[in-house]
N, C-alpha and C positions, 0 to 999 in steps of 0.2 A: 211331861218329858216323852220324847219319841222312843219307842222300844223296837226290838228286833221284829216284832210281829208286823210292823208297818210295811215290810218287804213282801209279805204274803208267805205262804207255806208250800212245801212240796214233800212228797214221800220219798225218803231215802231208805232203800230197802223196805222194811215194813213199818218204819217209824216216821211220823210226820214231824218235820222240823221247820223252823223259820228260815226263810231263804237268806237272811242276813246272819252269817255265822262268824266265827273268829278263828284266825290262824295264829298259831303260837310260836312261829319261827323267831320273831323278834323279841320275845319275852326275855330271852337270856342275855341280851346285849347289855342291859343295865346291871351292874354288880349289886345293886340294892334289891335283894329278893323281896322285900316288903312291897316295893312298887309293883312288881309282877303279880304278887298275890292280890293286891288291891284291884288291879286291872282285870284279872280273871274273875274275881268275885263280883265286880261291877258289871262285867259282861253278862254273867248269868242272871244277876239282878234285873238287867234290862231285857231279859227274854232270849238271850243267845242260848240255843240248845243243840248246837252243832259246833264242836271244836275240833280243829285239825291239828295234828301233832306228828312227831316222829322221834324215835329214840336218838337219832343223830342230830336233833336240834339241841346243840350244846355249845356253850361258850366257856372258856376259850377252846379252840381246837376243832370246832364243828363247822357247820355250813356257813355261819357268820363268825369268822375267826377274828373276834375283836375282844379287847379287854384282857384283864389279868385276874389272878386269884383262883380259887377252887372252881372246878367245873360246875356249871349250872345247867341242868337238864330241864327242858320244857316239860317233859313228862313228870318229872319229880315236882316241879312247881304246880302243875295241874293237880296232882294228888294232894299236895300240901294245902292248896287253896280250897279244893272242892270236895274232897273225900269226907264222908260217903257221898257218892254222886246221886243226884236226883234221878228219878225214874225216867224223866223226859229228856235227859241229857245224853246225846250221842257223841262219843269221842272216836274220831277216825284217826288212824295212824298209818304209817308206811313201813314197808320192808323192801329190801333190795340193797340200797346203799347202807353202810353201817360202819361204825368205828370199832376196831378190834381193841382188846385190852392194851396192846402196844401203842395205841394212838394212830395206827395206820388205817386208811380207808379200805373197805372191801366192797365187792358187789356180790351178794349172796346168790349163788347159782345152783346150789345143791339142796335137797330136802333137809339135810342136817343143818346147814347154815341158815336156811329160812326158818326152821324150827327155833334155832338159837335166838334169832332176832325177834320172833314172835314171843318167845319166853321172856326176853329182856323187856319188851313192852308190857307184858302181863305183870312182871315184877315191879317195874317202875310206876305203872299206873295203879298198882295194888288191886287188880281184879283177877277173876278166874276165867273170864271170857272177854275178848276184845269185840267192841261193837262193830267195827268196820276196819278192815286191813286193805290198803291199796298196795298192789305190787308196783313199785316205782321202777320204771325202766330207765336204763341209761343209753339204750339204743332204740331208735324207732324203726329198725329193720330186723332186729333179732327175733327168733321164734320165742313164744311165751308159754306154749302149752304145758311143757314139763314143769315149769315153776308154778304155774297156776294150778296144776294137778297137785303139787306138793301142798299148796295153801288150802286147796279144797279138802285134802285129807285131814289137815288140822281143823278145818271147819267141821268135818264129820266127827272129829274127836270131841267137839264142843269147845274148842279153844277160841274160835272165831265165829262171829254171828253172820257177817256179810263180807263179801269180797268186792274190791274195785280194782281199777288199773290206772296208772298215772304215766304221763308223758308218752301216750300211745297214739298210733294211727288207727284208722278204722279197721284195717286188716288185722291189726293186733287185738283190737277189741273183739272182732268176730272170732278170732282164734281162741281167745280166753272164754268167750261166751259159749263156745262149743264144749267147754270143759265144765263150767259152772256158771250160774247166774252172775251177771255183772251189775252191781248196784249203782255204780257211778264211774265216771271217767274224770280224772283230775289232770288237767293240762294247763300250761301257761297260756294266757289269753287276755287281751286288753284291747282298748280302742286303737292302739298303735302296735299291736302284736297279734295278728289275725290269721296265722297260718292254718288254724283249725276251724275256720268259719263253716265249711261244708260239714265237718264232723259234728259241730254243735247242732246244725239243722237236722242231721240224721238222727242224733240221739233224742232230740225233741220229738221227732216222729215216733221213736221207739219207747218213749216214756222213761228213758234212763237219765238220771241226774248228771248234769255236767257241772263240775266244780272248778272254776278257773282260779289259778294262782298267779300272782304278779299282776292282778287287775289294776292296782294303783301304780306299781313300779314299772310296769310295761317292759321295754327293752332294758331298763336299768337293773332288772332282776334282783339278786341279793344285795346290790348296792343301794337299793331303795328308790323312792319316787324321784322323778326328774325334777330339777330345780325350777324349770319353767314348763308350763303346759303349752300345748299347741294353741294357735290363734283361736280355732273354733271352740276348744274347751274353755279358754279364758272368756270368750264372748258369752257363751252359755252360762258360765258361772256368774258373771256379772249381772246377767239378766235375771237370774233366779236368786241372787244374793247369797250364793253358796261358794264353796271352794272348788278348785279344779279337781281335787281328789274326790270330792263328792260327786261331781259330774261323771268322772270315770267309773265310779262304782255304780251309779244309777244307769249308765249306758250298759254296763255288764248285766245288770238285772233285766234290762229291756231286751236282751238277746233271746230269751225264751223262758217260759214259765217253769222249766226244769233246771234253770241255772241258779246255782247256790253260791253266794259270795262268801269268801273267807278272808277278808282283809286282816292283816296282822299289825299289831302295834304293841309297844310297851309303855305307852303314854295314855293316861286316862282321858285327857281332852280329845286326843285323836280317836280314841275308842268311841266317845260320844258323837263325834263328827261322822265317823264311819257308820254307826247305827242310824243316825239321822238321815244318811243318804238313802236309806231304804224307803223313805217317805217322799223322795224327790221324783216327780213324774215329768219326764221329758216330753216335749211336744213333738209332733211329726216334723216340724220345722227344725227343732233341735237335732233330732236324729238324722235328718238330711244333711245338716252341716257336718256331722261326724262320719259321714260315709267316706 
């Protein structure tokens, strides 16, 4: 069986991880908690040692507002499935957007609110220190230094190990890096969602991890993967005997040795397919078709 190691490795902060990771956003969509727990445990069994999450990944009422019943938090599911965590498992989370007790959304902009969000993640994951916290931006033009300084202070307290930034431009990355080391940049990026192509190349040269989200969904974003892939993706998939989703993931990994994939799913078969995509090697001709 193909494992996550087929995609190769990269150093995220000071920890080496397999380049095929797992995104937890879609775990909460299924009201059957048992399915989510099985998917998480299977992912780790297959070598996934980089899991992406956020305290605002919750259903109903969260980023994927579907289903009914009690709220299901991805962070809680991760803790239930995997705690105590293995030493080689890196769990990355995000702060910035958040859900207040009232159910209203907030964008944390003060040290107090950022601390509150960090403490929520600590509590839900059941840890004393978060491996990696990404500052999730809601504006690609707003200044970031003050918020990154607040997170750097929490890192200095020992509550955070590494810092990253999400939905950022190169200017914002540089602004954050002037405050504290940036372990990764996490932006939307896919074969049909390429606004950050130049940024990916710059980060490759700097040795900073780039962690694309929506690599499968593309412009579909939270709505999920497109029903039909583009002609080139279908042609390449047929030639290799794989799915279009696997071609999209393989293309993502081909964008640089520092690119880490975090495809998300709440389905065990989709998990197996995603991990298997790490072994798919596209030819130069394939890549030319996808330009």
